[in-house]
N, C-alpha and C positions, 0 to 999 in steps of 0.2 A: 735151603739146606746149608749154604755157606754161612748164613747168619747163625744157625744152630751150632755149626762146628766152631764158629768164633766164640760163642758163648761157652761151649765145652772147653775150649782152650783157655779161656779166661778163668773158668772154674778150676782147671788144672793148676794154673798159675797161683790162684788164691789158696788152693789146697797146699801147694808147695810152701807158700808163705806161712800158712797156719801151723805147719810143723815146727817152724822156727820161733814163733811168738813167745811162748812161755820159756823155752830154753835160753834165748838170748837176753830177754829182759831179766830173767833169774840171774844170769851171769853179771849183768850190769848192776842190778840191785845189790848183789853180794860182792861187788868189786873183783870179780874173777876175770879180769880183762887180759890175762896173759894167753892169748890165743891168736891163731892166724887162720884165715879162710882156706879151706881145703877144696881145691877145684874138683877132684874126682868124687869127693863126697857129695858135693852139690849136684853133680850130674847124676849120681846114683839115686839121690833123693828125688830129683826131678823126674827120673824115669818111673819111679813108683807113683808120684802124683799124676803124671801124664797118663800112665796106664789106667789108674783108678778112675779118673774123671773124664778121659777122652777115648783112649784106645778101647777100653772095655765096652763102651757103648757101640763100637763099630763091629762087635762080634768077631774078634780075631780067632783064627784057627790054631791048631797045634803047631803047625809049621812056623807061624808068626811067633808063637811062644818060644820055640827053639831058637829062632833068630834073635829075639829080644833077650833071651837068657844068655846067648852067646856074646852079645854086645856087653852085657853086664859082667860076664866072666872076664872078658878082655879088659874092661876097666878095673876089675878087681886085681887082675895080674899086674897091671900097670901101677896100681896103688899099693902093691904088696908091702913095700918098704916104708910107706908113709902113712898108712891107714891101718888101724887096729883090725886084725883079722876077724875078731868076734863081732865088731861093728859091721863089717862087710857081710858076714853071714846073717846077722840080724836083719839088715835091710833087705837082703835077697829073700829071706824067709817071708817078709811081708809081701813081696812080689809073688812068691809061690802061693801064699794064701789067696791072693787076688786071682791067680790062675785057677785055683781050686773052686772058688765061689761061682765062676762062670759055668761050671758043670753040675752044680748042685740043683736038684729039682725044686719046683716051686714050693713044695711043702716045707722046705728048709730055708725059707726067706728070712726067718728070724735069725738064723745062724749067719746068713749073708750080711745082714745089717750089723750084727755084732762084730764080724770081722772088718767090714768096711768102715764102720763108724766108731769102733772102740779099739780093737786090737791094732789095726794098721796105724792110725793116728798116734796112739799112745807110744808104741815102740819106735816109730820114726822119730818122735821128739826125744825119746830116751837115747836113741843112737846118736842124735845130734848133740845132746847134752854131754854124753860120755866123751865124745870126740873133743869137744871144745873145753869141757871142764876137767877131763881126765879122771873123773870119779862120778859116782851117782849117789846122791843124797836122798834119804827117806823123805826130807822136807820138800824135795822136788818130785819124787815119784808118786807119793800118796795123793797130793792135790791134783796132779795131772790125771791119774787114773780115775779119781773121783769125779772130776768135772767131765771127762769123756764118757763115763758111765751115766752121768746125769743127763747129758745131751741125748744119749740113746733113749733114756726114759722119756724125755720130752717128745721125741719122735714118735714113740709108741702110745703116748697118752691120748686117750679118747674119752675120758670122763667116766669110765666104768668103776665099779666098786674095787676091782682088782687094781686098777690104775691108782686109785687113792691109797690103797694098801702099800703099793710100791713107792708112792710119794712119801708116805709116813716112814717106810723102811729106809729110804736114802737119807731122810732127815735124821732118823735115829742113828744111822751109820756115821753121819757127820758128827753127831754129839759124842758117840763112842770114841771116834778117832781124836776128837778134841780132848776128851778125858784121858786118853792114853798118850797125849802130847805129840801126836803125829801131825796134827794141823793146829793152827791158831784159832782162837775164838772168832776172830774176824773172818777167816777163811771159811769156817763152818757156817757162820751166819750168812756170808755172801753167797755160798753155794745153795743154801736152803732157800733164801729169798729169790735167787735167780731161777731155780727149778720151779718153785711155786708160782712165781710171776709168769713165766713162760707157759706153764701148763694152763693157768687160768685165762691167759690171753688166747691161747689156742681154743679153749672150750667156749668162752663167752664172747670173744671178739673175732673168732675165726682167723687168728693170726698164725699162719702156718708158714714156716720157713724150712730150708734144707738143714741137714745136720751140720754142714760146713758153717752156716751162719751161726747156729747156736755154739759151735765149738770155738769160733773166733771170739764171740762175745764172752763166753765162759773163760777162755784163757786170759782175756783182758781184765775180767773181773778179778781173777786170781792175783793179778799184778798190782792193780790200783790200791 
């Protein structure tokens, strides 16, 4: 049991790091280095990652949620003059979404996966980027949303006809976004190759990994 908890804590730490990968390397690539690390922001982001990967697996009750929210609100009050209010609300919204998925019935597991693997990671990275960049660029948001959507597709891929249609759809979406100048040709091709390769490995080589794994690889691909 202790070994399992240790693995979950490690997953929470990697989840925390994953939110930072694309924002920080985007900042360095574009020489947006005029920033300072915000302690309260780091704690708030860590609270989301810890809840998502560790606490949620312990089946917390409503009283814990009240306590956890109270801690967050206290941090929000302490950071009121140093952290953008909308960023604070955006991060807490992700925590609230995670509270919500705990109570969703099994028939809504697709929605649970969408929240955990697309909504939360995307908006946590956006909150970090806005805090440190002081603005949000389309060139940041579109590739981030696209790669997180792609990782959800990989998780669901089972080799059915519908799965291949979805594979073609995201490839077409990449092409359209390139033609609209929202992403570069390299980004479009990188995402298509990444999704197709992971799906084929999953089908023919039984290579199955967590969404966190795919998300980290995808974020790194966007940067290289």
